[in-house]
C-alpha positions as CSV (number, residue, x, y, z in Angstrom):
1,M,0.4,6.0,19.0
2,N,1.5,8.9,19.9
3,N,4.6,8.8,17.0
4,L,1.3,9.2,14.9
5,N,3.2,9.8,11.7
6,I,1.1,12.5,10.0
7,L,2.4,13.7,6.3
8,Y,-0.3,16.6,5.8
9,E,-3.6,17.3,7.1
10,D,-6.4,19.5,6.5
11,N,-10.6,20.2,7.2
12,H,-11.3,17.2,4.6
13,I,-8.4,14.8,4.5
14,I,-5.2,13.3,7.2
15,V,-2.6,11.9,5.2
16,V,0.2,9.9,7.2
17,L,2.8,7.6,6.6
18,K,1.7,3.5,8.1
19,P,3.8,1.8,10.1
20,R,4.4,-2.1,9.9
21,G,2.7,-4.6,11.7
22,I,-0.7,-2.0,12.4
23,L,-3.9,-3.0,10.6
24,S,-5.9,-0.3,7.6
25,Q,-8.9,-0.6,9.4
26,A,-9.5,-3.5,13.0
27,D,-10.3,-7.3,12.5
28,I,-11.5,-9.9,14.9
29,T,-8.6,-9.8,15.4
30,G,-8.2,-6.7,18.1
31,N,-5.1,-5.9,16.6
32,N,-3.6,-2.2,16.2
33,D,-5.3,-0.5,13.6
34,M,-4.9,3.0,11.4
35,L,-8.1,3.6,11.2
36,T,-8.6,3.6,15.0
37,I,-5.5,5.4,15.7
38,I,-6.3,8.2,13.7
39,K,-9.1,8.2,15.1
40,G,-8.0,8.5,18.9
41,Y,-5.4,11.9,17.5
42,L,-8.5,14.2,16.1
43,K,-10.2,13.4,19.3
44,E,-7.6,14.3,21.3
45,K,-7.2,17.3,19.5
46,Y,-9.9,18.7,18.4
47,H,-11.3,17.9,21.6
48,K,-14.5,16.1,19.7
49,P,-17.3,14.9,22.2
50,G,-18.5,11.2,20.9
51,N,-18.0,9.7,17.5
52,V,-15.4,10.5,15.2
53,Y,-15.8,10.3,11.2
54,L,-13.3,9.0,9.4
55,G,-13.6,7.1,6.4
56,L,-11.1,4.9,4.7
57,V,-10.2,4.2,1.4
58,H,-7.5,2.5,0.3
59,R,-5.9,-0.1,2.2
60,L,-2.1,-1.5,3.0
61,D,-1.3,-5.2,3.8
62,K,-0.6,-4.9,7.8
63,E,3.0,-5.8,6.4
64,T,2.9,-3.6,3.7
65,S,4.8,-0.1,5.8
66,G,3.7,3.6,3.4
67,I,1.5,6.5,2.4
68,M,-2.1,6.7,3.0
69,V,-4.5,9.3,3.0
70,F,-7.7,8.7,4.9
71,A,-11.3,11.0,4.2
72,R,-12.3,13.6,7.9
73,T,-15.6,13.8,5.9
74,S,-18.1,11.9,4.1
75,K,-17.7,14.5,1.2
76,A,-14.7,13.4,1.6
77,A,-14.7,9.8,1.4
78,K,-17.0,10.6,-1.5
79,R,-15.7,11.5,-4.2
80,L,-11.8,10.3,-2.8
81,S,-13.8,6.6,-3.6
82,E,-14.6,7.9,-7.0
83,N,-10.8,8.7,-7.7
84,I,-9.7,5.5,-6.8
85,K,-12.5,4.3,-9.6
86,N,-11.7,6.7,-12.3
87,H,-8.4,6.0,-11.8
88,E,-7.6,9.5,-10.9
89,F,-5.4,8.0,-7.2
90,Q,-1.8,6.3,-8.1
91,K,-0.9,4.7,-5.5
92,S,3.1,4.0,-6.5
93,Y,5.2,1.1,-4.5
94,L,8.9,0.6,-4.0
95,A,9.0,-3.7,-3.7
96,V,12.3,-6.0,-3.7
97,V,11.8,-9.6,-5.5
98,H,13.8,-12.4,-5.0
99,G,15.4,-13.2,-9.1
100,K,16.5,-10.2,-11.8
101,P,13.2,-9.4,-13.8
102,S,13.0,-8.0,-17.8
103,A,14.1,-3.9,-17.1
104,T,10.4,-3.1,-17.5
105,G,7.0,-4.8,-17.6
106,I,3.3,-5.3,-17.8
107,L,1.8,-7.8,-15.1
108,K,-2.1,-8.9,-16.1
109,D,-3.6,-11.8,-14.3
110,Y,-7.4,-12.6,-12.9
111,L,-7.0,-13.2,-8.9
112,E,-9.1,-15.0,-7.0
113,K,-9.2,-14.6,-3.4
114,K,-9.7,-16.8,-0.8
115,G,-10.0,-16.8,2.8
116,T,-7.2,-15.4,3.5
117,K,-5.7,-16.0,0.6
118,S,-5.7,-15.1,-3.3
119,F,-4.8,-16.8,-6.6
120,I,-4.6,-16.7,-10.0
121,S,-7.6,-17.8,-11.6
122,T,-9.9,-17.3,-14.7
123,K,-11.5,-14.7,-15.8
124,E,-15.3,-16.0,-14.9
125,N,-14.0,-16.0,-10.9
126,G,-11.5,-13.7,-10.9
127,K,-10.7,-10.2,-10.8
128,Y,-8.9,-8.4,-13.4
129,A,-5.5,-7.2,-12.1
130,E,-3.0,-5.1,-13.7
131,L,0.6,-3.5,-12.9
132,S,3.5,-2.0,-14.3
133,Y,6.8,-2.3,-13.0
134,E,10.2,-0.9,-14.1
135,L,13.9,-1.8,-12.7
136,L,15.4,0.7,-10.9
137,K,18.8,-1.2,-9.4
138,Y,19.6,-5.4,-9.3
139,N,22.3,-6.8,-6.2
140,S,23.9,-9.6,-7.9
141,K,25.0,-10.2,-4.7
142,E,21.9,-11.2,-2.8
143,D,20.7,-11.6,-6.4
144,L,17.9,-8.9,-5.0
145,S,16.2,-6.3,-7.9
146,L,14.1,-3.3,-6.1
147,L,11.5,-2.5,-8.3
148,K,8.9,0.9,-8.7
149,I,5.6,-0.4,-9.7
150,N,2.3,1.1,-10.5
151,L,-1.3,-0.7,-10.2
152,K,-3.5,0.2,-12.3
153,T,-6.0,-2.2,-10.3
154,G,-5.6,-2.5,-6.0
155,R,-6.8,-6.2,-5.8
156,N,-6.2,-8.5,-2.1
157,H,-1.8,-9.0,-2.1
158,Q,-2.1,-8.2,-5.7
159,I,1.3,-7.7,-5.8
160,R,2.6,-10.3,-3.9
161,L,0.5,-13.3,-5.6
162,Q,0.9,-11.7,-9.0
163,F,5.0,-11.5,-9.1
164,Q,5.7,-15.2,-7.1
165,S,3.5,-16.5,-9.2
166,R,6.2,-15.6,-12.0
167,N,8.9,-17.7,-10.0
168,F,10.1,-13.6,-8.5
169,P,8.4,-13.5,-4.7
170,L,8.5,-10.8,-2.7
171,Y,11.6,-10.3,-0.6
172,G,10.4,-11.5,3.6
173,D,6.6,-12.7,1.6
174,S,5.6,-15.7,4.3
175,K,2.4,-16.2,2.8
176,Y,3.4,-16.2,-1.4
177,G,6.6,-17.3,-0.3
178,N,9.5,-18.5,2.2
179,D,10.6,-16.4,3.7
180,I,10.3,-15.7,7.2
181,N,11.4,-14.3,10.1
182,K,12.4,-11.0,7.8
183,N,10.5,-7.2,6.5
184,L,8.4,-8.4,3.5
185,G,9.5,-6.1,0.9
186,L,7.1,-3.1,-0.4
187,F,6.2,0.0,0.5
188,A,3.9,2.9,-0.3
189,Y,6.1,5.1,-1.1
190,Q,4.2,7.5,-4.0
191,L,0.2,8.9,-3.7
192,V,-0.9,10.9,-6.2
193,F,-4.3,11.9,-6.5
194,P,-6.6,15.6,-6.6
195,H,-8.0,17.1,-3.5
196,P,-11.1,16.6,-2.9
197,I,-12.6,19.9,-2.2
198,S,-10.1,22.2,-3.7
199,K,-9.6,19.7,-6.8
200,E,-5.3,20.6,-6.6
201,L,-2.4,17.9,-7.5
202,M,-1.5,16.3,-4.1
203,K,1.6,14.6,-4.3
204,F,3.1,13.1,-1.4
205,E,6.4,10.7,-1.4
206,I,8.3,9.4,1.1
207,K,11.9,6.9,0.5
208,P,11.8,3.6,2.6
209,D,14.7,3.4,5.1
210,Y,14.4,0.1,6.3
211,S,16.1,-3.9,5.2
212,P,15.2,-5.0,2.6
213,F,15.6,-1.8,0.5
214,T,18.9,-0.6,2.0
215,K,20.5,-3.3,0.2
216,F,20.2,-1.0,-2.7
217,N,21.9,2.1,-1.0
218,E,24.7,3.3,-2.7
219,K,27.4,2.2,-0.9
């Protein structure tokens, strides 16, 4: 993959922009995935023989684009995983939903994964899921809202399911909504975390430049 968009790279971590339609890691489909792509890049760039170590510490859905960090050493992977566990790893998303939610809100649920989908469940059977959001813009012509979302937990399809369950399905979501043949309106635009070795606070931010996010550009 020659067009790998690298935002930052050192001996410990590599931060990239994951495109839509690419898996975070390989699955049974054998489709292209970020872990394999980046390993290939590192192997070629540094002329590494044998296997290249690359740690996956968080994921994005296949149809979700956005910023991801990968660990280049097991030590970095362990520390980044600890940051996530201790809520020192902040992922912020931009989402486009149908309808107009309240200006701000906190969504709390228990989610249960069954097969390839997740469902609203009970405390006994599900895992706790929480996010907060802020309404940034509203497109009254198309009845679409642009939201900024901060995840407190990182459950499977959490954003998509929590908003769909409140009748604000994400734009382009065919799994939890009724939109087909459209880009999913979900983008991981900001990532903040302490560097696993230097402890310096790292912050990366990118704004999406494709539909449906362009529907909120100032005319």
